[in-house]
C-alpha positions as CSV (number, residue, x, y, z in Angstrom):
1,X,116.4,123.4,113.6
2,X,118.8,121.9,112.3
3,X,117.9,121.6,108.2
4,X,115.4,122.7,106.4
5,X,115.3,123.0,102.6
6,X,112.4,125.1,100.7
7,X,111.3,123.4,97.6
8,X,109.0,124.6,94.2
9,X,107.9,123.5,91.3
10,X,105.8,123.4,88.7
11,X,105.9,121.7,85.4
12,X,104.2,119.6,82.1
13,X,104.2,116.3,81.3
14,X,102.4,114.0,79.1
15,X,101.0,110.8,79.2
16,X,101.3,108.5,76.1
17,X,99.8,105.4,77.4
18,X,96.7,105.3,75.0
19,X,97.6,101.7,73.5
20,X,98.3,99.8,70.1
21,X,96.3,101.1,66.7
22,X,93.3,102.7,69.1
23,X,93.2,105.8,66.3
24,X,92.3,103.0,63.6
25,X,89.0,101.8,62.6
26,X,90.0,98.0,63.9
27,X,88.4,94.1,63.1
28,X,88.2,91.5,64.2
29,X,88.8,87.9,62.3
30,X,87.8,85.7,65.4
31,X,83.8,85.8,64.4
32,X,82.7,82.8,62.0
33,X,79.7,82.5,59.8
34,X,77.4,80.1,57.9
35,X,77.5,76.6,60.2
36,X,81.3,78.3,61.8
37,X,82.8,77.4,58.1
38,X,84.1,80.8,57.0
39,X,85.8,83.3,59.2
40,X,84.4,87.1,58.8
41,X,85.6,89.8,60.1
42,X,83.9,92.4,62.0
43,X,84.8,95.8,64.0
44,X,85.5,95.7,66.9
45,X,86.7,99.4,68.3
46,X,86.0,102.3,66.7
47,X,89.5,104.4,65.2
48,X,89.1,108.1,66.8
49,X,92.4,109.9,64.7
50,X,93.0,113.0,67.5
51,X,94.0,111.1,70.3
52,X,97.1,112.7,71.8
53,X,98.4,112.7,75.1
54,X,97.0,113.6,78.3
55,X,98.5,116.4,79.5
56,X,99.4,117.1,83.4
57,X,100.2,119.9,84.7
58,X,101.9,120.0,88.5
59,X,102.6,122.3,90.8
60,X,103.9,121.1,94.2
61,X,105.0,123.4,97.0
62,X,107.7,121.9,100.1
63,X,109.6,121.2,102.7
64,X,112.0,119.5,104.2
65,X,113.1,120.3,107.9
66,X,115.6,118.5,111.1
67,X,115.3,118.8,114.8
68,X,118.8,118.3,115.3
69,X,119.6,114.2,116.1
70,X,115.4,113.5,116.9
71,X,113.6,114.5,113.7
72,X,113.4,114.7,110.1
73,X,110.2,115.8,108.5
74,X,109.2,116.0,104.4
75,X,106.3,118.1,103.7
76,X,104.9,118.3,99.8
77,X,101.5,120.5,98.9
78,X,100.6,119.6,95.9
79,X,97.9,121.0,93.0
80,X,97.6,119.2,89.6
81,X,95.6,119.3,86.7
82,X,95.7,116.5,84.0
83,X,93.6,117.6,80.2
84,X,92.8,115.6,77.4
85,X,91.8,112.2,79.7
86,X,91.5,109.1,77.8
87,X,88.2,108.5,78.9
88,X,85.4,106.3,77.1
89,X,83.2,108.9,75.5
90,X,79.6,106.5,76.1
91,X,77.5,109.4,74.1
92,X,78.9,108.6,70.3
93,X,75.7,107.8,68.1
94,X,74.1,104.0,68.5
95,X,73.7,103.8,64.8
96,X,77.6,103.1,64.5
97,X,77.5,100.4,66.2
98,X,79.1,100.4,68.9
99,X,78.6,101.7,72.2
100,X,81.5,104.6,72.5
101,X,84.9,105.3,71.8
102,X,88.7,106.9,73.0
103,X,88.4,110.6,73.0
104,X,90.5,113.1,74.9
105,X,87.7,114.4,77.1
106,X,87.8,116.0,80.5
107,X,90.2,117.7,83.1
108,X,90.3,116.5,86.6
109,X,92.2,118.3,89.3
110,X,93.7,116.1,92.0
111,X,95.2,118.6,95.3
112,X,96.5,116.9,98.2
113,X,99.3,117.0,101.0
114,X,101.8,114.3,101.9
115,X,104.2,114.0,104.9
116,X,106.9,112.0,106.2
117,X,108.1,111.6,109.6
118,X,111.5,109.5,110.7
119,X,111.9,110.2,114.2
120,X,114.5,108.8,116.3
121,X,112.3,108.2,119.2
122,X,115.0,106.8,122.1
123,X,118.9,106.0,121.3
124,X,120.3,104.6,124.6
125,X,124.1,102.4,125.0
126,X,122.2,98.9,124.6
127,X,118.6,100.4,123.2
128,X,117.4,101.8,120.5
129,X,114.2,103.0,118.9
130,X,112.8,104.7,115.7
131,X,110.1,105.5,113.3
132,X,109.6,105.8,109.7
133,X,105.8,107.3,109.4
134,X,103.9,107.9,106.0
135,X,100.9,109.7,105.3
136,X,98.5,111.2,102.6
137,X,95.5,113.1,101.5
138,X,94.7,113.3,97.8
139,X,91.0,115.0,96.6
140,X,90.9,114.5,93.4
141,X,87.4,117.0,91.4
142,X,86.5,116.8,87.5
143,X,86.7,120.1,86.7
144,X,84.7,119.8,82.9
145,X,83.6,117.2,80.6
146,X,82.6,117.2,76.6
147,X,79.5,119.0,77.1
148,X,79.2,119.7,80.4
149,X,77.7,116.3,80.3
150,X,77.3,113.7,83.0
151,X,79.2,111.0,81.8
152,X,78.8,107.3,83.5
153,X,81.5,104.5,83.7
154,X,81.8,100.6,84.6
155,X,78.8,98.1,83.8
156,X,75.3,97.4,83.3
157,X,74.1,97.2,86.8
158,X,77.7,99.1,88.7
159,X,78.0,102.9,88.4
160,X,80.8,105.3,88.6
161,X,79.5,109.2,87.7
162,X,82.1,111.3,86.1
163,X,80.3,114.5,87.0
164,X,81.6,118.5,87.2
165,X,82.1,119.4,90.6
166,X,81.9,116.1,91.7
167,X,85.3,113.5,92.9
168,X,85.8,110.3,90.3
169,X,85.2,106.9,91.1
170,X,81.6,108.5,92.3
171,X,79.7,105.7,93.1
172,X,76.5,105.9,90.8
173,X,73.4,104.4,92.6
174,X,69.7,104.1,94.1
175,X,70.7,104.2,97.9
176,X,70.2,101.7,100.3
177,X,67.5,103.3,103.4
178,X,67.1,100.0,104.7
179,X,64.1,97.6,105.8
180,X,59.8,98.5,105.7
181,X,59.5,98.4,110.0
182,X,56.2,96.5,108.9
183,X,56.1,94.1,105.9
184,X,60.3,93.6,105.8
185,X,61.2,94.5,103.0
186,X,63.9,96.0,101.3
187,X,63.4,100.2,100.9
188,X,65.4,102.6,99.1
189,X,65.5,106.6,98.3
190,X,63.0,108.1,96.1
191,X,62.6,112.2,94.4
192,X,59.5,113.2,94.3
193,X,59.0,115.8,91.1
194,X,56.7,118.0,90.6
195,X,54.4,118.7,87.4
196,X,57.2,119.6,85.3
197,X,59.1,116.5,86.2
198,X,62.1,118.9,88.5
199,X,63.4,118.0,91.8
200,X,61.1,119.3,94.5
201,X,63.9,118.1,97.4
202,X,61.7,116.4,99.2
203,X,62.2,112.1,98.9
204,X,60.0,109.2,100.2
205,X,61.1,105.1,100.9
206,X,60.0,102.9,98.0
207,X,59.8,99.2,98.7
208,X,60.1,99.0,94.6
209,X,63.3,99.1,92.7
210,X,62.7,100.6,89.8
211,X,61.1,103.7,91.4
212,X,64.2,104.6,93.5
213,X,66.7,107.1,91.7
214,X,70.4,106.5,91.4
215,X,72.8,109.9,92.6
216,X,75.7,109.6,94.1
217,X,76.3,107.2,97.6
218,X,80.0,107.2,97.7
219,X,83.3,107.5,96.3
220,X,86.1,105.1,96.0
221,X,88.9,107.2,96.8
222,X,90.1,107.0,100.7
223,X,90.3,110.1,102.8
224,X,94.0,109.2,103.2
225,X,96.5,106.1,103.8
226,X,99.6,105.7,104.5
227,X,101.7,103.7,107.0
228,X,105.0,103.3,109.9
229,X,107.2,101.4,111.0
230,X,108.6,100.7,114.2
231,X,112.2,99.5,114.5
232,X,114.1,98.1,117.7
233,X,117.1,97.1,119.0
234,X,117.9,95.4,122.8
235,X,121.5,94.7,122.9
236,X,121.8,91.6,121.0
237,X,118.1,91.3,120.0
238,X,116.4,93.2,117.5
239,X,112.7,93.8,116.3
240,X,110.6,96.1,113.8
241,X,106.5,96.2,112.9
242,X,106.0,97.4,109.6
243,X,101.3,98.8,110.0
244,X,99.8,100.2,106.8
245,X,96.3,101.8,106.6
246,X,93.5,102.9,104.8
247,X,90.3,105.6,105.9
248,X,87.5,106.6,103.8
249,X,86.5,104.4,100.8
250,X,84.0,103.2,100.2
251,X,84.3,100.0,98.3
252,X,81.3,98.1,96.4
253,X,80.9,94.1,97.4
254,X,79.9,92.3,94.5
255,X,80.0,89.2,96.0
256,X,77.4,89.8,98.2
257,X,75.2,90.2,95.6
258,X,74.6,86.6,95.2
259,X,76.3,85.4,98.6
260,X,74.3,87.9,100.6
261,X,71.0,88.6,98.5
262,X,68.2,87.3,101.2
263,X,66.6,84.2,99.0
264,X,67.5,85.3,95.3
265,X,69.2,82.3,95.0
266,X,68.5,79.0,97.1
267,X,71.3,77.5,95.6
268,X,73.8,79.0,96.6
269,X,75.4,78.8,100.1
270,X,75.0,82.7,102.1
271,X,76.9,84.7,104.6
272,X,76.1,84.5,107.7
273,X,74.9,87.3,110.1
274,X,76.8,86.3,113.0
275,X,80.0,87.8,111.6
276,X,80.2,90.9,114.4
277,X,79.3,94.1,112.1
278,X,75.9,94.3,113.3
279,X,73.6,93.2,110.9
280,X,69.8,91.3,111.5
281,X,68.0,89.6,109.5
282,X,64.0,90.9,109.9
283,X,61.8,88.5,111.9
284,X,58.2,89.2,113.4
285,X,56.5,85.9,114.8
286,X,53.4,86.0,117.1
287,X,52.5,82.6,118.7
288,X,49.5,81.5,116.6
289,X,46.8,80.4,120.3
290,X,48.3,82.3,122.8
291,X,49.6,85.9,121.0
292,X,53.1,86.5,122.2
293,X,55.1,87.5,120.1
294,X,57.5,85.1,119.9
295,X,60.6,87.1,117.3
296,X,60.7,90.6,117.3
297,X,63.8,92.1,114.7
298,X,61.9,94.7,113.4
299,X,63.1,97.8,115.4
300,X,67.5,96.1,114.8
301,X,66.7,95.2,111.2
302,X,69.8,95.7,108.8
303,X,68.0,92.5,106.1
304,X,65.2,92.0,104.6
305,X,63.2,88.8,105.2
306,X,64.3,86.4,103.7
307,X,62.3,84.5,100.8
308,X,62.6,81.5,98.3
309,X,64.2,83.4,94.9
310,X,64.3,86.3,96.7
311,X,61.9,89.8,97.9
312,X,61.4,92.7,95.7
313,X,64.5,92.4,93.6
314,X,66.4,93.3,97.3
315,X,69.7,92.4,95.7
316,X,70.1,95.1,93.1
317,X,72.9,97.2,92.7
318,X,72.3,99.7,95.2
319,X,73.8,101.0,98.0
320,X,73.4,97.6,100.1
321,X,76.7,96.1,98.9
322,X,78.7,99.8,99.9
323,X,80.8,98.8,102.6
324,X,83.6,100.7,104.5
325,X,87.0,100.2,103.6
326,X,88.8,101.0,106.0
327,X,91.6,99.4,107.3
328,X,94.8,98.6,109.4
329,X,97.1,96.0,108.3
330,X,100.3,94.6,110.1
331,X,101.8,94.0,107.3
332,X,105.4,92.3,109.1
333,X,106.3,91.3,111.9
334,X,110.0,90.6,112.4
335,X,112.3,89.2,116.0
336,X,116.3,88.5,115.5
337,X,119.1,87.9,117.2
338,X,122.4,88.2,116.4
339,X,125.3,86.2,118.0
340,X,127.9,87.6,120.2
341,X,131.3,88.6,119.2
342,X,133.1,86.3,120.9
343,X,131.0,82.7,119.5
344,X,131.8,84.8,116.2
345,X,135.0,84.9,116.3
346,X,135.0,80.9,117.8
347,X,133.1,80.0,114.3
348,X,135.5,82.4,112.5
349,X,132.8,84.7,110.9
350,X,132.0,87.9,110.6
351,X,128.6,88.4,111.8
352,X,125.8,85.9,111.7
353,X,121.3,86.6,112.8
354,X,119.4,84.6,113.4
355,X,115.7,86.1,112.4
356,X,112.0,84.8,112.0
357,X,109.1,87.4,110.2
358,X,105.6,86.8,109.7
359,X,104.0,89.2,106.5
360,X,100.3,90.1,106.8
361,X,99.7,89.5,110.4
362,X,96.6,90.7,110.9
363,X,94.2,92.8,109.6
364,X,91.7,95.2,111.2
365,X,88.5,96.2,109.4
366,X,85.2,96.1,109.3
367,X,85.1,95.3,105.7
368,X,83.0,91.8,105.1
369,X,85.1,90.9,102.3
370,X,88.1,88.8,102.5
371,X,90.4,91.7,101.4
372,X,89.9,95.2,101.6
373,X,93.0,96.2,100.4
374,X,91.6,97.4,96.7
375,X,94.0,99.6,94.8
376,X,92.2,102.1,92.1
377,X,95.8,104.3,91.2
378,X,96.1,104.3,87.9
379,X,92.5,102.5,87.7
380,X,89.9,105.2,85.6
381,X,87.6,103.4,82.6
382,X,87.0,99.8,84.4
383,X,84.4,96.8,84.4
384,X,84.0,96.2,87.2
385,X,84.7,99.9,88.4
386,X,87.9,100.8,90.4
387,X,86.7,100.2,94.1
388,X,84.9,96.9,93.6
389,X,85.9,94.0,95.3
390,X,84.2,90.7,93.1
391,X,85.8,87.6,95.0
392,X,89.6,89.5,94.8
393,X,92.1,86.7,96.1
394,X,93.5,87.7,99.4
395,X,96.7,88.1,100.6
396,X,98.3,84.8,102.6
397,X,100.0,84.8,105.3
398,X,103.8,84.4,104.9
399,X,105.6,82.9,108.2
400,X,110.0,82.9,107.1
401,X,112.6,81.5,109.1
402,X,116.3,82.7,108.4
403,X,120.2,83.3,109.4
404,X,122.4,86.0,107.0
405,X,125.8,85.2,107.9
406,X,129.0,86.7,106.4
407,X,132.6,85.3,106.7
């Protein structure tokens, strides 16, 4: 070990991102009345004079070290508490005319570890290979809420739950159980309750969505994420490969509500099930004359039988449309060549490098949407909720060719 440093820190910072005039009652004058001849003012936001900054208490322990000229590493372990979070509280009285207001409520804890490595894998006279690697794991948990009551964020259909003891960005909706083997109907999980209305711990599969019970069925935050850059130098040639990755997050694919809806929208195009994800439509056909089975996919079916205008609300907001958002993306690939010094002297140049580069070359994922890279950073109260894919415009593949000259 040629270098070693230990670090520790603790501090408090504030977040003033409250927005303008959120502590006042505000009005909108974009409305009209009396056959739109007169403009009118209507209440727009419910002010809160008690708003103040969020407070973040940050604690960190880290170590930096090097092993000769081979490896340099940085490791950080942190434990942060975010207090007085600025969240929309939907539990105000409906008689106020509002469905909620911004308040300082709740404490969220973030714990995690971050690792960064730089290594000289091979260093020779005519060949060099170096690697930069980073990975981070973060897990947050809701420590306290106002009156210790759950908060529900999101739209009227796709919801996330803030509950003490549970992670932030927890998906809250009925749990999809697949397809009824005999009928091809959709199935969801329903909790059995006793005579007092308390859950017994037993569940049944129900083909009626109204009977299905909302529960925590996933989380939009990943287990870990990171990236790696490999750089190569061979004589006058050079190359670099940059990859990024994310693992363990659940993405709600909102586009499938209309494009994978079992006939609910007969005038829309539908997604193909032949997409390499193992999706199978429920089918069972028997020859009426011979009784021979023509098609039978009941045992492997992942999708209900199709029906014009839909089958039993099969495309409702449930965990059916939660998908694994894990991916590994080739972010950039660059190849270059530097002209030899003999040619540079004749051309009266100090340096000349030719290169070809490609961004977003390929993405390895089992996500059925166009792009699984959906950030939830700084997004705790949105509509649609954080971690939702809703036809997001994909990252384009970009090719470039260039020449770097130095005179």
